[in-house]
C-alpha positions as CSV (number, residue, x, y, z in Angstrom):
1,M,109.2,92.6,106.5
2,T,109.4,88.9,105.6
3,N,108.6,87.7,102.3
4,L,105.9,86.0,103.4
5,E,104.4,89.0,105.1
6,L,104.7,91.2,101.7
7,V,102.8,88.3,100.2
8,L,100.2,88.1,102.3
9,N,99.6,92.1,102.4
10,M,99.8,91.8,98.6
11,L,97.3,88.9,99.1
12,A,95.2,91.5,100.9
13,E,95.4,94.2,98.5
14,A,94.6,92.3,95.2
15,T,91.8,90.4,97.2
16,T,90.2,93.7,98.5
17,T,90.8,95.2,94.8
18,E,88.4,92.1,93.2
19,I,85.9,92.3,95.5
20,S,85.6,96.0,95.2
21,K,85.1,95.7,91.5
22,E,82.6,93.3,91.5
23,N,80.5,94.9,94.4
24,N,81.1,98.5,93.2
25,P,81.1,100.5,96.5
26,K,79.2,103.7,96.7
27,T,80.2,104.9,100.6
28,F,83.2,105.2,102.9
29,A,81.2,102.3,105.0
30,D,81.0,99.9,101.5
31,N,84.5,100.4,100.9
32,K,85.4,100.1,104.7
33,K,83.8,96.5,104.7
34,I,85.3,95.1,101.5
35,A,88.9,96.1,102.6
36,R,88.1,94.0,105.9
37,K,87.1,91.4,103.9
38,G,90.2,91.5,101.8
39,G,92.0,91.5,105.4
40,E,89.7,88.6,106.6
41,I,91.2,86.7,103.7
42,A,94.9,87.2,104.1
43,G,94.3,87.1,107.7
44,D,93.0,83.4,107.6
45,T,95.6,82.6,105.0
46,R,98.1,83.5,107.5
47,K,96.5,81.5,110.3
48,Q,96.5,78.6,108.0
49,I,100.1,78.9,107.0
50,E,101.2,79.1,110.7
51,A,99.4,76.1,112.0
52,Q,101.3,74.0,109.1
53,T,104.8,75.2,109.8
54,G,104.7,75.9,113.1
55,K,105.8,79.4,113.0
56,K,105.0,82.9,113.2
57,I,104.8,85.0,109.7
58,V,104.4,88.4,111.1
59,S,108.1,89.7,112.4
60,S,109.3,93.1,114.2
61,Q,111.4,93.5,111.4
62,N,111.1,96.2,108.6
63,A,112.0,96.5,105.1
64,K,114.5,98.9,105.9
65,V,116.0,97.1,108.5
66,L,116.2,93.5,106.2
67,K,117.7,95.8,103.9
68,E,120.8,96.7,106.3
69,D,121.1,93.5,107.7
70,K,121.8,92.1,103.7
71,N,124.4,94.7,103.1
72,K,125.9,93.3,106.3
73,I,126.6,90.1,105.0
74,K,127.9,91.0,101.5
């Protein structure tokens, strides 16, 4: 997972939390809608970054692979 992937994940979670605090969802369905909104915001942000940089943000690497690669460099 790259730094930008991590940041976008955090954005989705934080946004979902804030929307949830404002809307006080009562049911699972309400929570699901709010989670989708948070994800959409992060997704739109990802698309904008990709459009500006011309590079894909989502990678096939996970945090474990990145850590192993970093240790090999040392």
